[in-house]
C-alpha positions in Angstrom: 2.8 -1.2 -10.6 3.9 -4.0 -12.6 2.9 -7.5 -11.8 6.5 -8.6 -11.3 8.1 -5.5 -9.9 9.6 -7.1 -7.2 11.7 -9.7 -9.0 15.5 -9.2 -8.4 17.5 -10.1 -11.6 20.7 -11.0 -9.5 18.7 -12.6 -6.7 21.5 -15.5 -6.7 23.5 -12.9 -4.6 20.6 -12.1 -2.2 20.8 -14.5 0.8 17.7 -15.7 2.7 15.7 -15.1 4.6 16.4 -11.6 4.2 14.8 -8.1 3.6 15.1 -6.5 0.0 14.6 -2.7 0.2 13.2 -1.3 -3.2 14.7 2.3 -3.3 12.5 3.6 -5.9 9.5 2.9 -3.6 11.0 4.2 -0.7 11.7 7.4 -2.4 8.0 7.5 -3.5 6.7 7.1 -0.1 8.9 9.8 1.2 7.6 12.2 -1.6 4.1 11.0 -1.0 4.2 11.9 2.7 5.6 15.4 1.7 3.0 15.8 -0.8 0.2 15.1 1.8 1.2 17.9 4.0 1.5 20.3 0.9 5.3 20.4 1.0 5.3 21.7 4.6 8.0 19.5 5.9 7.9 21.0 9.2 4.6 19.4 9.9 6.4 15.8 9.6 8.1 14.1 12.4 8.5 10.6 11.1 8.9 7.9 13.5 12.4 5.9 13.1 11.0 2.7 14.8 9.9 1.4 11.4 13.1 1.8 9.4 15.9 2.0 12.0 18.5 2.6 9.3 21.0 5.7 8.9 20.7 5.6 5.1 16.9 6.1 5.1 17.3 9.0 7.6 19.7 10.5 5.2 17.1 10.3 2.3 14.6 11.8 4.6 16.8 14.6 5.6 17.6 15.2 2.0 14.1 15.7 1.3 13.8 18.3 3.6 12.4 16.5 6.7 14.5 17.2 9.7 12.6 16.4 12.7 12.0 13.0 14.0 10.5 10.7 16.6 12.1 7.7 18.2 11.3 5.0 20.9 14.8 4.2 21.8 18.0 5.9 22.6 19.8 4.1 19.8 17.2 5.4 17.2 17.8 9.0 18.6 21.3 8.4 18.3 21.3 7.4 14.6 19.1 10.4 13.8 21.6 12.8 15.5 24.6 11.3 13.7 22.7 11.6 10.5 22.1 15.4 11.0 18.6 15.8 12.5 17.5 18.9 13.8 15.5 17.5 16.6 14.5 14.2 18.1 11.5 13.4 20.4 12.1 10.1 22.1 8.4 9.3 22.6 8.9 6.6 25.3 9.2 7.7 29.0 12.6 7.5 30.3 13.2 5.4 33.3 16.1 3.8 35.0 19.6 4.2 33.3 17.9 5.5 30.2 17.5 8.9 31.9 21.6 9.2 32.0 21.9 7.8 28.7 19.6 10.6 27.4 21.5 13.2 29.0 24.8 11.9 27.7 23.4 11.9 24.3 22.1 15.5 24.5 25.6 16.5 25.8 27.3 14.7 22.8 25.0 15.8 19.9 24.6 19.5 20.9 23.4 20.6 17.5 20.6 18.4 17.8 17.3 19.4 20.0 16.5 16.4 21.9 13.2 16.0 24.1 11.3 13.3 25.6 7.7 12.7 27.2 6.6 12.7 30.7 3.2 11.8 32.1 3.8 12.0 35.8 5.5 14.2 38.6 7.9 11.7 39.7 9.5 11.4 36.2 9.5 14.9 35.7 11.1 15.8 39.1 13.9 13.1 38.3 14.6 14.5 34.9 14.9 18.0 36.5 17.3 16.9 39.1 19.5 14.9 36.8 19.4 17.8 34.2 20.4 20.1 37.0 23.4 17.8 38.0 24.5 17.7 34.5 23.9 21.6 33.7 21.4 20.8 31.1 17.9 22.0 30.3 15.8 19.2 29.2 12.7 19.7 26.5 9.7 17.8 27.4 6.2 17.0 26.0 3.5 15.9 28.2 2.2 12.5 27.0 -1.6 12.7 26.9 -3.7 9.5 27.1 -7.0 10.1 24.8 -8.3 6.6 24.7 -5.4 4.1 24.0 -4.7 3.4 27.6 -1.0 2.6 26.9 0.7 5.6 28.5 0.0 9.1 29.2 -2.3 11.1 31.4 -5.8 11.9 31.1 -6.9 15.5 30.9 -8.2 16.7 34.1 -6.9 17.5 37.7 -4.0 15.2 37.6 -2.8 16.8 34.4 -3.1 20.4 35.9 -1.0 19.1 38.9 1.6 17.8 36.6 1.7 21.1 34.6 2.2 22.9 37.9 5.1 20.6 38.9 6.7 21.2 35.6 6.6 24.9 35.9 8.5 24.7 39.1 11.1 22.6 37.3 13.8 25.1 36.4 15.7 22.7 34.2 12.6 21.5 32.2 11.1 23.3 29.4 7.6 22.5 28.2 7.4 22.0 24.3 4.0 20.9 24.0 1.7 17.9 24.1 2.2 14.5 22.7 -0.9 12.4 21.9 -0.8 8.8 20.1 -4.1 7.3 18.9 -2.7 4.3 17.4 -5.8 2.3 18.5 -7.9 3.8 16.0 -7.5 1.9 12.7 -11.0 1.4 11.2 -10.6 0.6 7.4 -13.3 3.2 6.4 -11.5 6.6 6.7 -14.7 8.5 7.5 -15.4 6.3 10.5 -11.8 6.4 11.4 -11.5 10.1 11.2 -14.8 10.8 13.4 -13.3 8.6 16.1 -10.1 10.5 16.0 -11.6 13.9 16.1 -13.9 12.9 18.8 -10.8 11.8 20.8 -9.3 14.9 20.3 -11.9 17.5 21.4 -10.7 17.8 24.9 -7.2 17.7 23.7 -7.9 20.6 21.3 -9.5 22.6 24.0 -6.7 22.0 26.6 -4.1 22.7 24.0 -5.7 25.9 22.8 -6.0 27.2 26.5 -2.2 26.1 27.1 -1.1 27.9 23.9 -2.1 31.2 25.4 0.3 30.8 28.1 3.1 29.0 26.2 2.8 30.4 22.6 5.8 28.2 21.2 4.3 24.9 22.2 3.4 22.2 19.7 1.0 19.4 19.4 2.7 16.0 18.2 -0.1 13.6 17.0 -0.6 10.1 16.1 1.3 7.6 13.7 0.5 6.3 10.3 -3.2 5.2 10.9 -4.2 8.6 11.9 -1.9 10.6 9.7 -4.4 11.3 7.1 -6.6 12.7 9.5 -4.1 14.9 11.7 -2.6 16.4 8.5 -6.1 18.2 7.7 -5.7 20.2 10.8 -3.0 22.9 10.2 -2.0 23.1 14.1 -1.1 19.5 14.4 2.6 18.0 13.6 2.2 14.4 12.3 4.1 11.5 13.1 3.8 8.5 10.5 6.4 5.8 10.5 5.2 2.7 8.7 4.5 4.6 5.4 8.0 5.0 4.8 8.2 1.3 4.2 4.7 0.2 4.1 3.2 -3.2 4.8 0.3 -5.6 4.1 -1.5 -4.8 7.3 -2.0 -1.1 6.9 -2.6 -1.5 3.0 -5.5 -3.5 4.0 -6.9 -1.2 6.6 -5.7 2.4 5.4 -7.1 2.2 2.0 -7.1 5.9 1.4 -3.3 6.0 1.7 -1.3 5.6 -1.6 2.0 4.3 -0.4 4.2 1.5 -2.0 5.7 -1.5 -0.4 9.3 -0.7 -0.3 10.5 -3.7 1.9 9.8 -7.2 1.2 11.0 -10.7 2.5 13.1 -12.9 0.4 12.9 -16.5 1.1 13.7 -19.9 -0.4 12.3 -23.2 -0.5 14.5 -25.6 1.3 12.3 -28.8 1.2 9.5 -30.7 -0.4 9.0 -33.0 2.4 5.6 -34.4 1.2 3.1 -33.8 -1.8 1.4 -30.4 -1.7 3.8 -29.1 0.9 6.9 -27.0 0.7 9.4 -25.7 3.5 10.7 -22.3 3.3 13.8 -20.8 5.4 11.3 -18.2 6.8 10.6 -19.1 10.4 9.2 -16.7 13.2 12.8 -15.3 13.7 12.5 -13.8 10.2 9.1 -12.2 10.2 6.9 -10.7 13.0 4.8 -13.5 14.4 2.6 -11.6 16.8 -0.4 -12.0 14.5 -2.2 -15.2 13.7 -0.4 -17.5 11.3 -2.5 -16.3 8.4 -1.6 -12.6 8.9 2.3 -12.8 8.8 3.1 -12.6 5.2 1.6 -12.4 1.8 3.6 -14.0 -1.0 3.6 -12.2 -4.5 4.8 -15.1 -6.9 2.9 -18.1 -5.7 -0.8 -18.8 -6.3 -3.2 -20.5 -3.9 -1.1 -21.2 -0.8 -1.6 -21.6 2.9 1.0 -21.0 5.6 0.4 -23.9 7.9 2.9 -23.4 10.6 6.3 -21.8 11.5 8.9 -22.7 13.9 12.2 -20.8 14.6 13.7 -21.3 11.1 11.0 -22.8 9.2 8.0 -22.2 7.4 5.5 -24.9 6.2 3.3 -23.8 3.1 0.5 -25.9 1.7 0.7 -25.2 -2.1 -1.4 -25.8 -5.2 1.3 -25.9 -7.8 3.7 -28.3 -6.0 5.1 -30.1 -8.8 6.2 -26.9 -10.5 8.2 -25.8 -7.4 11.9 -27.0 -6.8 14.2 -26.7 -3.8 16.0 -23.4 -4.1 13.3 -21.4 -5.7 12.7 -17.8 -4.4 9.5 -16.4 -3.0 9.0 -12.6 -2.3 6.5 -11.8 0.5 4.9 -8.8 2.0 5.2 -8.7 5.9 1.9 -8.0 7.6 3.8 -5.8 10.0 6.9 -4.3 8.8 8.2 -2.6 12.1 9.0 -5.6 14.1 10.1 -7.6 11.1 12.8 -5.0 10.4 13.9 -5.4 13.9 14.7 -9.1 13.2 17.2 -8.5 10.7 20.9 -7.1 10.6 20.8 -5.4 7.1 18.8 -5.0 4.0 19.5 -5.7 0.3 19.3 -2.4 -1.7 17.2 -2.9 -4.9 17.5 -0.3 -7.9 16.2 -1.0 -11.4 15.9 -4.8 -10.5 19.3 -5.4 -9.3 20.8 -5.5 -5.8 23.3 -2.6 -5.5 24.5 -2.8 -1.9 23.3 -3.3 1.7 22.3 -0.9 4.4 22.7 -1.7 8.0 19.8 -1.8 10.3 22.0 0.1 13.0 19.2 0.7 15.6 17.8 -2.8 16.1 20.6 -2.8 18.7 19.2 -1.5 22.1 22.6 0.4 22.7 25.1 2.0 20.5 27.6 4.4 22.1 25.0 5.9 24.6 
């Protein structure tokens, strides 16, 4: 990778703060995902939450990937609109989302929609609503194998839930969904050992369940556990961040060979005192859930320290203050790309060092038509 690969020749037409999407790197990352599963695209179910863009989905579909995972109705909607074969909404539906999901399924009948459940109440509600709408709803049981964010533990409660599902005539069990995003050890062998240890009970349960339901599937993990789950042929993987990549995962997941496909473009707007420059990059433009030193890494400036951020300002301590001018452009790698993408309306598409267009980040909206 060239030292200055990120520089945009016509950056004068790129507003700031904004996101530049490098199409060559995006395509590389898609190809790398496919290569890692030996071309078996049916083992990939990329998560839409990272990119939220119809144009990215079109590239994924053109590469042969047709199954996706989503967190929101809007994400599922743009996938169906783009022509997805199937979409799993891996976020338990509550309140009005149940009716929105059913409307979505009615409208896009060529897309196979599914969702997750981890309790009998949700399963019974989905069954009732599906019956009222004349639909069959595909579901995955969400398994909690140690993250303790959602899902049900393997044991008597799961057996009871499965029994309840078996009595729901308008629900179809598609399989198990297991997310282990809490396991992010930088050393792959350590991470892999923890992932597989957490999957011991899951594997035993799934193997037994498969004898009763031969068509069920096992949907596993995200980007951190992608390189573990792909080693097991029975598992469908759900990487998401690796489509765009970010600084955080490049530090932790060193065995994964992805390229930065989305950078922040920001400009110096003031030099208020010696050694200090102010950027138009506040915490409304880059994910700020991490400490101040874990938000953005700049590529074209030496020795610096991000001192503070407010809504629209970022204050940098720099070593080359005299060389910098108001209006200078800085390029930065977000530490966490997923929530950073969600802060912007669109991206500048970069090809061969030139901005060639813009892509809308459509699914940053909570609701589109449905």
